[in-house]
Wavefront OBJ file of the C-alpha trace (Angstrom):
o trace
v 189.486 19.172 18.851
v 191.045 22.557 19.915
v 187.731 24.320 20.460
v 186.409 21.620 22.652
v 189.714 21.537 24.629
v 189.558 25.283 25.177
v 185.901 25.105 26.387
v 186.697 22.235 28.730
v 189.689 23.897 30.238
v 187.652 27.078 30.782
v 184.831 25.222 32.569
v 187.429 23.479 34.745
v 188.943 26.906 35.641
v 185.552 28.298 36.569
v 184.887 25.234 38.704
v 188.232 25.588 40.468
v 187.668 29.268 41.276
v 184.096 28.466 42.619
v 185.630 25.952 45.001
v 188.464 28.153 46.281
v 191.154 26.376 44.393
v 192.902 29.217 42.515
v 196.099 27.266 41.911
v 194.172 24.643 39.967
v 192.382 27.422 38.132
v 195.637 28.902 37.043
v 196.656 25.575 35.429
v 193.448 25.253 33.579
v 193.330 28.788 32.271
v 196.909 28.796 31.170
v 196.351 25.458 29.321
v 193.277 26.979 27.529
v 195.296 30.122 26.526
v 198.130 27.992 25.164
v 195.772 26.103 22.963
v 194.133 29.401 21.834
v 197.547 30.868 21.039
v 198.142 28.034 18.665
v 194.757 27.885 16.995
v 192.910 31.177 17.526
v 192.994 34.816 16.466
v 194.583 37.467 18.658
v 191.313 39.123 19.217
v 189.302 35.954 19.663
v 186.545 36.918 22.249
v 187.286 33.693 24.148
v 190.818 35.109 24.968
v 189.280 37.940 26.916
v 187.138 35.575 29.173
v 190.197 33.332 29.679
v 192.344 36.355 30.722
v 189.750 37.498 33.210
v 189.633 33.989 34.652
v 193.540 33.742 34.778
v 193.691 37.222 36.340
v 191.151 36.457 38.916
v 192.997 33.210 39.741
v 196.340 35.074 39.960
v 194.787 37.645 42.381
v 193.294 34.944 44.604
v 196.643 33.084 44.753
v 198.659 36.261 45.524
v 200.302 36.680 42.239
v 200.814 40.527 41.571
v 200.884 39.936 37.849
v 197.111 39.726 37.998
v 197.034 43.489 37.366
v 198.716 43.283 33.968
v 196.599 40.207 32.925
v 193.348 42.026 33.781
v 194.450 45.214 32.135
v 195.122 43.216 28.950
v 191.642 41.685 29.250
v 190.113 45.144 29.674
v 192.090 46.483 26.640
v 190.832 43.502 24.441
v 187.264 43.998 25.706
v 187.484 47.723 24.816
v 188.721 46.906 21.224
v 185.856 44.366 20.707
v 183.279 46.750 22.149
v 182.314 43.940 24.738
v 180.908 45.849 27.711
v 180.285 42.706 29.809
v 183.819 41.497 29.407
v 185.102 44.933 30.152
v 183.128 45.177 33.355
v 184.294 41.848 34.473
v 187.906 42.723 33.822
v 187.973 46.030 35.713
v 185.895 44.786 38.643
v 188.231 41.805 39.100
v 191.250 44.081 38.947
v 190.987 45.262 42.613
v 192.017 44.022 45.983
v 188.348 44.284 46.803
v 188.565 46.507 49.901
v 190.770 49.547 49.124
v 192.534 51.397 46.459
v 195.176 49.498 44.598
v 198.120 51.056 46.326
v 198.214 53.067 49.495
v 198.479 56.855 48.791
v 199.284 56.136 45.151
v 197.310 56.604 41.937
v 197.155 53.708 39.373
v 196.384 55.647 36.150
v 196.119 52.392 34.029
v 193.485 50.987 36.284
v 191.547 54.269 36.409
v 191.621 54.531 32.620
v 190.150 51.071 32.241
v 187.569 51.841 34.855
v 186.613 55.154 33.057
v 186.034 53.154 29.796
v 183.734 50.747 31.762
v 181.944 53.726 33.522
v 181.221 55.292 30.071
v 180.086 51.962 28.650
v 177.591 51.323 31.406
v 176.211 54.886 31.635
v 172.466 54.927 32.328
v 172.311 51.171 33.107
v 170.762 50.549 36.549
v 172.427 47.191 37.002
v 174.651 45.467 39.558
v 177.599 45.726 37.066
v 177.201 49.429 36.895
v 177.127 49.728 40.718
v 180.291 47.586 40.948
v 182.011 49.729 38.372
v 181.100 52.989 40.236
v 182.308 51.492 43.575
v 185.599 50.192 42.101
v 186.296 53.482 40.334
v 185.523 55.352 43.567
v 188.079 53.257 45.445
v 190.752 53.924 42.877
v 190.136 57.659 42.867
v 190.763 57.952 46.729
v 194.150 59.560 46.234
v 193.382 61.184 42.889
v 190.125 63.131 43.199
v 188.351 62.890 46.469
v 185.382 65.176 45.447
v 184.572 62.882 42.536
v 185.236 59.831 44.556
v 182.507 60.766 47.001
v 180.053 61.550 44.187
v 180.701 58.110 42.624
v 180.564 56.317 46.057
v 177.097 57.831 46.884
v 175.847 57.039 43.459
v 177.074 53.295 43.861
v 175.420 53.084 47.361
v 172.117 54.544 46.124
v 172.090 52.157 43.100
v 172.876 49.172 45.283
v 169.980 50.027 47.597
v 167.682 50.531 44.718
v 168.562 47.156 43.269
v 167.966 45.406 46.578
v 170.542 42.819 45.723
v 172.469 41.470 48.723
v 175.800 40.482 47.059
v 175.891 43.824 45.234
v 175.251 45.724 48.380
v 177.995 43.862 50.171
v 180.512 44.214 47.374
v 179.824 47.950 46.812
v 180.083 49.000 50.417
v 183.166 46.911 51.237
v 185.059 47.864 48.049
v 185.014 51.562 48.859
v 184.907 51.721 52.640
v 188.601 52.773 52.941
v 188.207 55.206 50.137
v 185.313 57.189 51.747
v 186.820 56.821 55.198
v 187.044 60.175 57.017
v 185.781 61.522 60.368
v 182.724 63.098 58.851
v 181.533 59.791 57.282
v 181.790 57.524 60.364
v 178.053 57.530 61.224
v 177.118 56.674 57.659
v 179.834 53.915 57.490
v 178.724 52.343 60.815
v 175.168 52.076 59.389
v 176.431 50.642 56.183
v 178.658 48.229 58.074
v 175.568 46.794 59.881
v 173.744 46.549 56.575
v 176.616 44.900 54.748
v 177.209 42.287 57.537
v 173.540 41.366 57.738
v 173.387 41.121 53.803
v 176.505 39.018 53.721
v 175.051 36.607 56.242
v 171.870 36.220 54.121
v 173.943 35.295 51.044
v 175.840 32.570 52.993
v 178.881 33.272 50.831
v 181.964 32.838 52.879
v 183.946 35.362 50.762
v 181.383 38.078 51.077
v 181.150 37.390 54.835
v 184.863 37.737 55.104
v 184.920 41.036 53.222
v 181.973 42.399 55.202
v 183.720 41.611 58.546
v 187.169 42.620 57.547
v 186.419 46.055 56.126
v 184.074 46.881 58.913
v 186.458 46.247 61.733
v 187.768 49.800 61.246
v 184.573 51.793 61.753
v 183.919 49.735 64.946
v 187.369 50.847 66.151
v 186.850 54.511 65.198
v 183.639 54.602 67.143
v 185.279 52.989 70.267
v 183.197 49.809 70.000
v 185.945 47.440 70.902
v 183.595 44.528 71.521
v 182.257 44.696 67.965
v 185.815 45.059 66.680
v 186.841 41.765 68.470
v 183.649 39.977 67.235
v 184.211 40.958 63.602
v 187.939 40.119 63.733
v 187.025 36.610 65.053
v 184.978 36.142 61.932
v 187.790 37.494 59.727
v 190.368 35.047 61.217
v 188.141 32.046 61.077
v 187.020 32.529 57.375
v 190.570 33.535 56.290
v 191.844 30.081 57.363
v 188.923 28.270 55.959
v 189.224 30.046 52.453
v 193.005 30.257 52.476
v 193.501 33.100 50.120
v 196.856 34.904 50.738
v 195.315 38.314 50.903
v 192.743 37.199 53.484
v 195.467 35.663 55.598
v 197.556 38.827 55.300
v 194.662 41.060 56.511
v 193.757 38.464 59.266
v 197.388 38.551 60.587
v 197.433 42.375 60.557
v 194.270 42.374 62.562
v 195.818 39.944 65.108
v 198.857 42.232 65.564
v 196.446 45.139 66.163
v 194.502 43.058 68.627
v 197.678 42.264 70.553
v 198.897 45.851 70.558
v 195.467 47.064 71.947
v 195.958 44.463 74.761
v 199.429 45.874 75.528
v 201.185 42.669 74.292
v 203.674 44.741 72.315
v 206.363 42.112 71.815
v 203.736 39.625 70.550
v 202.291 42.353 68.310
v 205.711 42.985 66.786
v 206.166 39.292 66.046
v 202.731 39.089 64.501
v 203.360 42.168 62.298
v 206.614 40.551 61.062
v 204.626 37.485 60.161
v 202.054 39.561 58.303
v 204.908 41.292 56.442
v 206.238 37.923 55.346
v 202.777 36.848 54.094
v 202.362 40.217 52.297
v 205.662 40.139 50.565
v 205.195 36.469 49.390
v 201.775 37.297 48.049
v 202.682 40.485 46.334
v 200.806 42.997 48.558
v 202.092 46.380 47.199
v 202.010 48.297 50.547
v 203.283 45.464 52.827
v 206.438 47.248 53.853
v 204.689 50.567 54.382
v 202.073 48.920 56.611
v 204.701 47.035 58.579
v 206.611 50.406 59.051
v 203.500 51.968 60.491
v 203.025 48.945 62.910
v 206.608 49.145 64.017
v 206.581 52.912 64.548
v 203.434 52.712 66.753
v 204.783 49.748 68.734
v 208.198 51.461 69.321
v 206.409 54.559 70.342
v 204.412 52.748 73.051
v 207.619 50.924 74.047
v 209.462 54.280 74.425
v 211.861 53.198 71.793
v 210.728 55.263 68.699
v 214.143 56.868 68.538
v 215.594 53.582 67.283
v 213.749 54.238 64.016
v 214.955 57.775 63.627
v 217.018 56.952 60.412
v 214.171 54.977 58.918
v 211.643 57.845 59.539
v 213.948 60.585 58.229
v 214.547 58.572 55.004
v 210.790 57.890 54.684
v 210.108 61.671 54.928
v 212.765 62.287 52.224
v 211.259 59.542 50.021
v 207.605 60.646 50.475
v 207.409 64.446 50.490
v 203.811 64.321 49.554
v 202.919 62.125 52.543
v 202.479 64.674 55.465
v 201.846 61.964 58.081
v 205.475 60.955 57.866
v 206.460 64.612 58.796
v 204.355 64.377 61.916
v 205.917 61.025 62.808
v 209.341 62.469 62.387
v 208.575 65.535 64.494
v 207.240 63.178 67.165
v 210.410 61.109 67.028
v 212.573 64.200 67.517
v 210.466 65.157 70.631
v 210.970 61.696 72.030
v 214.698 62.100 71.481
v 214.803 65.458 73.276
v 215.417 67.249 69.993
v 212.421 69.667 70.265
v 214.336 72.276 68.318
v 214.462 69.919 65.242
v 210.718 69.151 65.667
v 209.634 72.824 65.624
v 210.332 73.666 62.021
v 208.276 70.705 60.801
v 205.360 71.685 63.062
v 205.603 75.399 62.321
v 205.555 74.772 58.523
v 202.394 72.654 58.628
v 200.857 75.103 61.112
v 201.510 78.021 58.716
v 199.589 76.070 56.176
v 196.642 75.355 58.557
v 197.565 71.651 58.255
v 195.818 71.759 54.800
v 198.503 69.416 53.445
v 196.772 66.617 55.282
v 193.927 65.246 53.120
v 190.705 64.752 55.098
v 190.662 60.923 54.764
v 191.306 57.793 56.719
v 194.791 58.974 57.803
v 193.737 62.498 58.930
v 192.930 61.843 62.594
v 196.254 59.872 62.972
v 198.314 62.756 61.631
v 196.502 65.448 63.629
v 196.805 63.301 66.866
v 200.541 62.878 66.450
v 201.056 66.505 65.712
v 198.907 67.343 68.857
v 201.496 65.408 70.985
v 204.324 67.360 69.256
v 202.622 70.690 69.937
v 202.166 69.867 73.564
v 205.866 68.822 74.017
v 207.036 71.851 72.033
v 204.816 74.176 73.899
v 203.589 75.698 70.615
v 200.409 77.514 71.531
v 199.657 78.554 67.896
v 199.809 74.947 66.613
v 197.881 73.691 69.638
v 195.168 76.224 69.197
v 194.638 75.232 65.564
v 194.804 71.509 66.275
v 192.182 71.780 69.087
v 189.930 73.636 66.618
v 190.406 70.912 63.963
v 190.077 67.913 66.323
v 187.280 69.152 68.647
v 184.332 68.054 66.313
v 185.696 64.497 66.410
v 186.645 64.291 70.114
v 184.556 61.111 70.564
v 186.332 59.156 67.725
v 189.341 56.888 68.022
v 192.403 57.849 65.896
v 193.028 54.758 63.833
v 194.227 53.998 60.329
v 192.684 50.601 60.481
v 196.207 49.196 60.997
v 197.336 51.054 64.088
v 195.520 52.905 66.909
v 196.843 56.270 68.209
v 194.447 57.135 70.967
l 1 2 3 4 5 6 7 8 9 10 11 12 13 14 15 16 17 18 19 20 21 22 23 24 25 26 27 28 29 30 31 32 33 34 35 36 37 38 39 40 41 42 43 44 45 46 47 48 49 50 51 52 53 54 55 56 57 58 59 60 61 62 63 64 65 66 67 68 69 70 71 72 73 74 75 76 77 78 79 80 81 82 83 84 85 86 87 88 89 90 91 92 93 94 95 96 97 98 99 100 101 102 103 104 105 106 107 108 109 110 111 112 113 114 115 116 117 118 119 120 121 122 123 124 125 126 127 128 129 130 131 132 133 134 135 136 137 138 139 140 141 142 143 144 145 146 147 148 149 150 151 152 153 154 155 156 157 158 159 160 161 162 163 164 165 166 167 168 169 170 171 172 173 174 175 176 177 178 179 180 181 182 183 184 185 186 187 188 189 190 191 192 193 194 195 196 197 198 199 200 201 202 203 204 205 206 207 208 209 210 211 212 213 214 215 216 217 218 219 220 221 222 223 224 225 226 227 228 229 230 231 232 233 234 235 236 237 238 239 240 241 242 243 244 245 246 247 248 249 250 251 252 253 254 255 256 257 258 259 260 261 262 263 264 265 266 267 268 269 270 271 272 273 274 275 276 277 278 279 280 281 282 283 284 285 286 287 288 289 290 291 292 293 294 295 296 297 298 299 300 301 302 303 304 305 306 307 308 309 310 311 312 313 314 315 316 317 318 319 320 321 322 323 324 325 326 327 328 329 330 331 332 333 334 335 336 337 338 339 340 341 342 343 344 345 346 347 348 349 350 351 352 353 354 355 356 357 358 359 360 361 362 363 364 365 366 367 368 369 370 371 372 373 374 375 376 377 378 379 380 381 382 383 384 385 386 387 388 389 390 391 392 393 394 395 396 397 398 399 400 401 402 403 404 405
């Protein structure tokens, strides 16, 4: 019987996901959807549940088409007025620890999340907290003021619920979004909370996310011992669980660890291995992250000028990404072309460096420009940069991927 076959395949898919076997889950969910396509209606509610399962399995196995699958599930849920299904679809449609694409806005994801936000209005539930946190993460590069309001609401609701899995997921999902110099104290406190809560759950996935996301605030505060301890957990669990995204993040962390130890050649090889994992598993910002790694490694090797053409093209391709201008100005200085660096520095100084969003990339951009100001002997720029950086003098400039001093 078709109905029985669909239900059996769906149960098998759920069992496979629960036991970290996303490839098996893909097979079961696709089989169930094929049967439903032959026998069911286009808006059969079971289709939505199967699409959520399929999208989750695709995400865990590193298939980038999970985005479209889960957006389709959200659209179906919205048509059916099924709030539970809508929430499951939008919460699953995330990498789980950052916005979907670095420095880019995913309007389709945001629209689906807005629908879930409206549908759960006034509901003090774990589902509402997860929608708030996921929407906050997606708004990181679209509306930082609203992002912070939603993030604070999500944290407050998670605390009120007293639910350990919800607290872990909420805090880890939006850590990168709320990351800025003025939130470091709060994020360090939340990191300790999240890691303790994850340990209480015993869930290896939650433990991995809590450790992975919270390596960065440890680095920012200069607590290298805690950084290494958390990265050890990240690497151990990534290999135990085997999800491509986890292996990608783990390998990036290892490259950073090697760079911090001065093993720059080894760090470069590991960054290349992370790039390979990222490309093969559909990480949308794998090349951008690798470029940041390589620029930092080349800088410390005294070889940044080798990347001159790449950085110039990156600035041309990303006019709204001011950090690339700072990198190019620094590259010009390293090449002895201070006259070429000055116009970039002067333009951003004239704007008061307001083109740099006050986010997790801010200290990196300001630190690089501080080097440029020193080399160029630009007292006006230096005065403004000292004024901006002085309140955060005890923090380490890191993007979570590279460290700049």
